[in-house]
N, C-alpha and C positions, 0 to 999 in steps of 0.2 A: 667496158665492164658490164654495162647493162646488157650487152648482147651476150656476153658470156653467161651471166646470170640467167637470161632468158633461155639460152641453149641448154643450160644445166637443168632448169626446171622442167623444160619440155621433155627431156630424157628421163630424168629421175623423179620429178615432182609428183607424178600421179601415183606411183606405187608407194612413195613416202606418205602421201595423204591417205591412201587406203589403209596402211598399217596404223597411221595415227588415229584414224576414226575407228578402226577395229579395237584399239586399245583405250583410247582417251575420249575427251569430250569436245567442247565447242571452240576452244581457243584457236587451235590450228585451222579449223575450218573457216572461221572469220578471217584469219589471215589470208587463207587461200582465196576467199571471195574478193578481198582487196587486191590480191595479186591478179585475179582475173580482170578486175577493172583496169589494171595497169597493162594488161596485155601479155602477161607471163603465162597465163593459163586460159583455157577455154571455159567460159561460164558453165555451159551445159555439161562439159566433161567433168568439171569439179563437182557439181551436183550428182552426177551418176556415180563418180568414184567414191565420193563420201558416203552416199547412200548405200552402195555395195559393201563398203568397209563396215558401216554401222550395222547393216543387216546381218552380215556373216559374223560379226563380233557377238551380237546377242543371240544368234542361233547357237554359237559355240557355247556361250554361258548357259543357255537353257538345257542343252544336252549334257553339259558338264554337271549341272544340278541333278538331271535325271539319272545319269549313270554313276556319279560319284558323290551323291548328296550326303550319305552317311559318313563317308570318309572326310568330307569337308567339314561337317559339324563336329566331328571328333578332333580336328586339327586347326580349326579356324575360330578363335575366340570372337573375332569381329563379326563373322557370320552369325554365330550363336546369339550375340547381342542384338542384331538386327532382324533376326528371324521372326521374333513374336510380332514386331511392328509390321514387318512385311507381310506376315500371314493375315494380320487384321485388315491391312489395305486390300489384299487380294480377296478376302471374304466380303468385304464391303463394296468393292468396286469392280471386281472381276475383269472383264475384258478392257476397261479403261486403264487398269494398271498395266496390262500388257502393252497397251498403245503408248502410254505416257511415261513408262519406266525410264527411258533415256533423258527425259526432261526433268526427272527428279533428283535434285542434288543430294549426293551421298548414297544413292540407291541404284545408280545407273547400272552397275554391274550386278549388285546383289539381287535385285528383283527378278531378272531373268533366271538366275540360279535358283532362287526360292520357287519361282513358277515351275521350273523343271522338276522340282522335288515334290510338287503337288500333282494330282490327277488332271491338271489343266491340259486340254487336247493340243497335241503338237501341231496339227494342221491349223487349228484356229490361232495359235501363236504365230505360226509362220506368216499367215496373211496380215495379222495385226502388226506384226514386226516389219513387214515389207512397207506397209502404209506409213508406219511410224518413221522408218529410216528415210523414206522419200521426203516426207514433210519436214523432218528434222534437217536434212541436208539442204533443202530449198531455203528454209527460214534463215539458217545461219550463213549459208553462202551469200544470200542477198544482203545480210546484215553487213558483211565486209564489203561487198560491192557497193552498196548504197552509201557506206562511209566514204569511199573513194569518190563516188559521184558528188556527194555534198561538199567534199574538200575541193573537187575541181570547180564547182560553182563559186566557192569562196576565193579560191587562189587564182583561177584563170587557167589558161591553156598550158602554162609552164609548170605542170604538176610534178614532172620528173625531177625538177630542180629541188623540190621539198620532200622527195620521197622518203628519205631517212628520218625526217622529222615527223611525217605522218605515221610511219611505222612505230616511232616511240610514243605517239599519242595514242595509237590504237592499242599498243602493249599496256599503257597506263590504264586505259579504260577497262581492258579485260582484267587486269590486276585488281582494280577497284571492285568490279563485280565479284571476282573470286573472294576478295577480302570481306565483302558483305556476306557472302555465303558462309564463309568461315566464322564470322562473328555471330551470325544467326544460329549456326550449329553449336557455338560455344555457349551462347545464352540458353539454349535448350537443355544443354547438359549441365549448366551451372548449378541448378537446385539439387541434382543428384550428387554432385561433388560436395556441396555443403553438407548434405545429409550423411555422406560417407565420412567426412571430416569429423562431424559431431559424434557419429558412432565410434570412431577410433579414439577420440578424446574421452568418451565415456568409458570405454573399455580400459584405456590407460589409467583413468582415475579409479576404476574398480580394482585394478591390479595393484595400484599404489596403496589403496586402503587395506587390501589383503596382506600386504607386507607389513 
C-alpha cells in the first residue's frame, strides 16, 4: 500500500501541489514537507514546486487587479470591504506589503489584486513576489519536514507504523492554527457587528414610535 501511495505521489503529487499553492495557503505545503520526510517527495522538489505555484498565483492575481480592477470592485463586496485597509497598508509599508502579502491571513489573495490596481511597478512586484514565494515555500516545507524529524526522534526508527497517527496530529495542529486565525478575525469584526446591531435596533425603535 505504501509503495502504491509513493508511486501515485511521484506521478501526480507535484502538479497537485503546484495547483494547491497557486490557489491556497500553507496547510497543503506543511503536509507535503512531512511527506518529503517520509520519502514520498523530494524535499528540494517540494520547495521549488510550491515556490513556483505561489509565484504564479500571485502574479496572476496582480495582473487580474491591473486588468479587471474596476470590474472586480463592482462585483465583489468582499474586495470593496478590504480595499480601504489594503490601500492603507500599501501606502504605509509599500514594498514590504508586496513581500509579505502571502503571510497575511485574510489578505493573501486580496493584496496582490489591490497592488495590481495601484501604480505599483510590475517589475518590482515580480522580484518581490519571487523572493517571497521562495522564502514562503522553504519555511513551510521545512515546518512539515521538521515535524516528521521530531516525531522520528521521539518514536524511533519504526515511524511508518505510526504514519496515520502523525497525519492526524499534524492535521489537528493545522486546524487549531486555522481556528486561532478565525477567532482573531471574528474578534476584530465583533465591535462592528455590535454597532450594526445597535443601529438596527435604534431604527426599529424609531419605526415603532412613528407608528
